[in-house]
N, C-alpha and C positions, 0 to 999 in steps of 0.2 A: 465362411460365415462371419458376420460383423454380431458381435454381443451389443445389447443396448444397456445403459446405465441402468441399474435396479431403481436408483432412485427416481428417473423418469418414469418407470412403469408403475411405481407406488404413486407418484405425482397424478398419473391419469385414472387412477383408480379412486383416489381420496377426493372430498371436496376440496375447493379452493381455499376456505378457511371456515370457522366455525359459524362467523355470522352469515357467510353465504348459504350455507346449510338449510334444508327445507325440513321443518319439523315433521315428527311422525313417519319419518322414512327408517329402514333395517339400522342406518349406523346413526341415526340423529336422535336427539331427545324426544320426549312426546310431546305432542300440540297441547298447549294450556285450554284449547277449545275441547278437548277429549274430557276434562274434569270440569270444565268452568265455561258456561254459555256465554258469559260476557263478551269472550274472546272471539266467539265464532261470528263469522260475517251472516248477515240477516238472512234467514231462509235456509241455513245449513246446520247440520246437527240437531234438528228441532229448535234451533234460536229463531226467535221471532221479536220485532220490535212492536208488534201490534197487541194492544192493550190488553184485549179479550183472550188473546191466546197464551198471555203470561199468568193469568190468575182467574178462575172460574167466577168469581163475584162479579166481574164487571159484566158479565153476560146478563146476570139475573138484574143488575142495578140499571141497566139501560132500559129507557122505557118513559112512560108519562106518569105524574103523580099529581094528586092535589095534596094541600098539607094546611094546618093552623099553625100560628107561630105567635108565641106568648113570650114576651121579654121581661126580665127583671133586671133592675137596675141597683148599682152600689149596695152590695152584700146581700143580694137575693130578694130584697123587698119589690113589691109589684110596682109597674112602672106607675110613675105619678100623673094624677089626672091633667096637670098643666102641659104636659106632653102632648095631649089631644084638645088643647083648648080652641083649635081651629077647628074641631069637627070630625075628629076621628076615634073610633073606640075600638076596644081591644076585645078577642085578639084578632091578629093580622091574617088574613086567608091569602094563599097562595096556591099556583101551580108552577110545576116544575117538569120540563122535559130534558133527559139526558140522552145525547147520542154519541156514540164511539165509532170512529170510521180509522182502521189501521192503526195507527200509533198517535192519534189526536183524539182528545174528548171535548165536547162541546156542551154545555151547561147554560140553561135559560130558566129564569124565576121570573114569575110575573106576581107582584106582591099588591094586595089590596087591602084599603081598610074603608071599612064602611063609615058614612056620614054619622055624625052624632047630634040628633037634634036638641040635644039639652045642653049642647055646648055654649060657653060664652064668646058669643062673636064680636064681642066688644073690644077685646083684646088683640093688639096688632099681631099679624104673623111674624115668629120670630125669624132672625135671620138664617140659622140654621136648616130652615125648612128649604125641601126641594123647590128651585127654581122653576118658574113658568106656568105653576099651578093657578090658572083663572077660574077656580070654581067657587062655588058660595057655600061660606061658613053653616054647617050644619045640613046641607043640602047636598053637596057633591062630595063623593069619597075621593080618597087619595091613590093613586096607582104608579106603582115604582116597576122598572123594568130591569132587571140583573143580569149580565151575561159575564160568564166566565170561561177560559180554554184550558187546556192544559196539554201536554204531550208525555209519552213514555219516558223512561230514562234508559241511559246505557246500562246499569244495573240489571235488567230484565226480570225484576223481581215482582211485578205488577204495580209498582209505585208510578204515580201520576205527578208530575210537577208543572208549575206555572211560573210566570215572571209578572212583574207589574204591567208590562206591554201587553199581556194577553189577559189582562183583568180590567177592562177599560171602566167598569162600573162598581169595583170594589172598594172600599174604604170608607171614609166619612165625609159628610160636608164640610167645607171650610166655612169660616166667618163670613165671609164674603158672599158667599152662595154662587161663587162663580163655578164649582165643580167638585171633582172628587179629590181627595188629598191621600198619598200613600207613601208607606216607606220603601224607598227603592233598594233599600238594603235587605229587605226581609225576604226568607226562605220560605218557599211553599211546597208541600207536597202532601199527597193523601196514599195510603197504602191499605190493602185489605188485611186484616187479622186473621180472618177464617173466612169460610164462604157465606157468612150471614154477616159480617161487622166491617166497617170501613172505619179508619180514624184519619183525621186530617190535622194539620197544624200549618200557623203560619207564624214566624217568628223573627224578631228583629231586637234592636238595642233598644226600642220604644214600647211595643209591647208582644203580646203573646195571644194567639187564638188558637184553640183547640176545638174540635169537634167529631163527635162519634155518630155513625149511623148504623143502625142494627135492624134485620128484618126479625120481626117478633112473632112470625108464624110459620109453618112449614111451608106454606104456598108460596112465601114471600110476595105476600100483597099487602102487609101492613108492616110500617118500619117506624122506629123513634129514633129521634136525634138530639143531642144537647150540644150547645156551642157556649163556651166561656170565653170570655174576653177580659184580658188583664193588661194593667197598663205598668210601664217600670219607671220608676224616677229613682236615680242613684242606684242604690242598693237594695229598693224596697219595690216589690212587685205586688199590685193590688189588683184584688176582683171588682171590675167596674160592671160586666152584665153578664148576665146568663139566660140563654134562651131555650125554650122547650119546643119541638117540633113533631108533628105527630102526622105521619105519611099515609097515604092509600093510594094503590096501583089503580090507574086506569086501564080499560080494557082495549082502548083504540086510540088513535090519531085522532078520529072524527069525534068520539066521545070527548077528546080532551079540548079540541076547538069550541065544541058547544058549550061545554061548562065554563071555559074562560071567559066566551062571550055573554054567558046568561050572567055571570056574575058581574062583569062589567056593566050590564045593564041594572043589575040588582043594585048595585053600590053607586049607580049614577056617576061613572068615571068615563069623562069624554075625552081627555087629552093625551093619555099613554095607552096608545093601542100599537100593536105591530101584526106583521103577517102571520100567521099562525097553521101549523106549528113550525117554527124555527128548529133547524136541526144542525146543519153546517155553517148557517148563515149567522152573520152579526147585524143588527139592526138597532138603531138608537131613535126613538121617536123623536120627530123634530120639536114636539112642544115640551119636552122634558128639560130643555134649555142645558144639556149636558156637553160640554166640550170635549174635543177628541176623536180620534179615528179609531177604527176597527184595527185589529192586528193584522199585521201584513205577514206576507211569506216570510220575509227575513226575520220577524219577528219570532214566528214559530221555530225556524232553522236555529233559533241560538241555543234552543234546549232539545229540539226534537232530532233524536240520535240517528233518524232516518236520512236526515237531510243537513244534520250539523257539519260544517266545515272542518271541524278537528274531530277525531276519534279517541274517545278515553280509552279504551281497553282495546290494545292493538297486540296482535300474536308477537311474542319477542321472538329475536332471533335464536334459532336454534343451536344448541351445542352439539358436539360429535361426541357420541359414547367411546369412552376407553375400550369396551370389550370388542366392539367389531372392528375399531382401528388396529388394536392387537392382532386379531385374526386377519385383517389385510395384510397387516405387516408380514405376519407369521406365513400367510399364504403367498405372498410375493416373494418372500426370501425361499420358501421351498420350491416356487415356479422356477425362480432364477436359478437356484441350484441344482433342480433337475435338468434345466435348460444348459447350464454350465458343465454339468456331468456328461450331458448329451454329446455336446461339442468337444470336450475333452475325449470322450471315447471315441468319436470319429475321427479326431487328430491321433489318438495313439492307433486305431486299426488302419488309417492310412500310412502311419509312419512304419506301422509292423509290415504291411504290406510292400512298402517301399524297400524296407530292409531285407524284405524275403526276396525280392526281386534283384536288388543289389549284390548279394551275397551270393545268389544262384549264377548271377552274371561272372561274377570274380571266380568262383569255383569252377563253373564251364571253361571260362578262358584257360584258367591254369590247367586243367584237365586236357584241353585242346592242344595245349603246346607240346606236351609230351606222349600223350597215348600213341600207341601204334594202329595204324589203319592198313589193311590189308585186302587183296582180291582188285580187279580192275575197277570196282565202284567204290574202293577205299573204304569197305565196311567195316563196321565196328562191332568186333565179335566179343563172345563171352571170354574168350582167351585172352584178349586184348585189356579187357576189363580186369581179369584176375592179374593180370601181369602188371597194371596201373596200380592196383591195391597193392600188390606185393612190393611194388616200387616204394610207396609211401610208408608201408608198414616196416619195409628194411631199412628206414631212415634212422630208426631205433633199435628197440628190443623186436624181433621178427618173434612174433606170438599168434599171427592170424588175425590179429585186431590191430586196429589204428587209434592211439590216444592221442590227447590234446597235444601233448609236444610235437609228435610226428606229424600231425595235420598242420600244426603252426610253420615248423620248418618247410613244409613241401609247399605251402601258398606263398611264403616268401621268399621262397628260390627263385622264382620266376621272374618275367617281365611284369606281371602284374603288381598295380600300386600296393604298397604295403596294408595289409587289412587291420583295421584298428580292433580295440579289444572287443568292442561291444558287438560288433559285427561279427569279429571271430566267434564269439560266445553263443551267439545267435545261430550261426552256420552250425557249428557243433552241436547244438541241442537239436537241430533239424535233422542232422544225420543220425545221432544218438536217438534213435526213438524209444528204446527201452531205459534209456536214463541209467544204464548200468557204468556210464564213464568211459565206454570205448565204442568205436564203430567196428560192426561186423560186416562181411562181405555183403550179406544180404540188405543189410541197412544202406551201404556205399551203394549198391546197385540201385536200390529204390530210389534214394535221392536223384541219381543221375537220371532216372527215370522223368522226374518230376523238372530236371533241369534240362530237358532235352531240346526244348526250342532255343533255349540260351547257348547251348553246346552247337547246335546248327549254325547259329548266327556267328560265335566266336571261330569255328574252323574255317570260315570264307574270309575272315579278316587277314589283310597281308601281312600286319605284324606278327599273328599267329603263325602263319606260314614260314615266315622267314625265320621264325623260333624253332620251326622243325626242320629247317634246313632247305627249303623248296622242295621237299620230295611230293607236297601234295599241291603245287601250285596249279596243276592242270586238272585236278578232280573238280567235278561239276556238280556232285551230289552228294549226301551223307546217308548211309544207310539209316533205315528207321528200324534197326535191329535193336537199339537201346531201348526203345518204347515195349517192343513185342517181347524182350526179355523181361521188362518189369512186370509183365502179366503172364510168363510162363508158369507152370505150375511150380509149387513148393518144392517139389523133389529135384527139379534140374536146378534150383536157386542152390540148394543145400550141396548137390554136387558140386557145382562150380566153387562154392565155399571150401569143399573139402580139397578141391585141386589146388585151391590157392594156399591151403594151410599145409598139404604135402609138399608142393614147392618150397615153402617157407622153411620145413624142417630139412628139407635136403640141403638147402642153403646153409644151415646150422651146422650139419653134419660135416661139410665140406670143410667149413672154415675152420 
């Protein structure tokens, strides 16, 4: 049997390395996903990149609204009349539809200003007015279409974020009237405070915009919003405008479309119109003169966690726990030790068996060299056994037992190779079954019964026959008397032992 290296066994049970270990296994550290949904793959362990799955506010926020919009400029003063010298009256009226699909949010606002019959139309239109308006001062109203788009975030906390590429109509008119200007470094986000309130902000080195939206009744059909705009110059931040917005939820998309078209007609707005209602679409009216394109898929995927090229929160490589490793090492050691002991026991048993066979063969050969066989079948008689026992006993003090020295002298007096000390001690222990330090005649006969097969073989060897002087050259069989003798009743065995002892005592008297 070949033993395997215990380190190889250990290596087959342990992970190749801590970095290769999979988290959440019995031997490895817990997964981050178990306690932090940011680290979970989308759709597992209740983690979702869907905006409406992340916070209940968004389900109520989605829908159609009408609103009124009042702006205050430079320190909360009402907007000066010269802002509307070209025919607009305050407050602004608007409509909004919010659509949320999966990880993306779509916002569309339709702003409308009524014409002002009392406007001073002799003043030229200012350069910062929306380009493309071709109405008549005091007769046609002003309409704007604003669109904005956002996505959920890797944080999965209900926050919606956006970029300048996803806000084609946000910002302010530039002086040339060529289009919108934005701060590309700005950070935009909005997040629910609770199930009724949303807070949003847009922040850069140049400006800060904050906006709050709150449902003001239990049915969540009425809402109020406040928007403040601050400009930053050096270390100074100044509030430059503040707006108040009041929202009313509309019952259906059809009611929304009818209301928008009716207001267009009422305010005599002709140049800013779009397909209604817009949900996931991006539409910029050709008459408004705004340059730029709608967001592309790659623009969304720069921030959309569902398709972003990089994953912000990835499950780190798991580490292997010390406890299980110790357990594995101990288990492997115990298993290896058990295998080793089993192998050693096997070798020990085999060695003992081999030694038993070897000493039986040596003992049987030495007996076969000198024991007397009688009769035509060369039978081994009890008398012959007794005589052989007496011969061995007579080598020392004749007391009816064989001690170690007598047995040692007998074994090493023949042609058998000298028995080593280990084999001799094993032989004597096998003969001395009661452990009293001597071998009785009964013990001698019992061991001869066990060594019968070896005795049978040894008697037939030519070297043994030559040692016996050739007297047994022609015998062809050996009596089975030795076996039957070992099985005879205890009384006959004791009788034979008495004969041996009486012969021994007689020898002493004659001496």
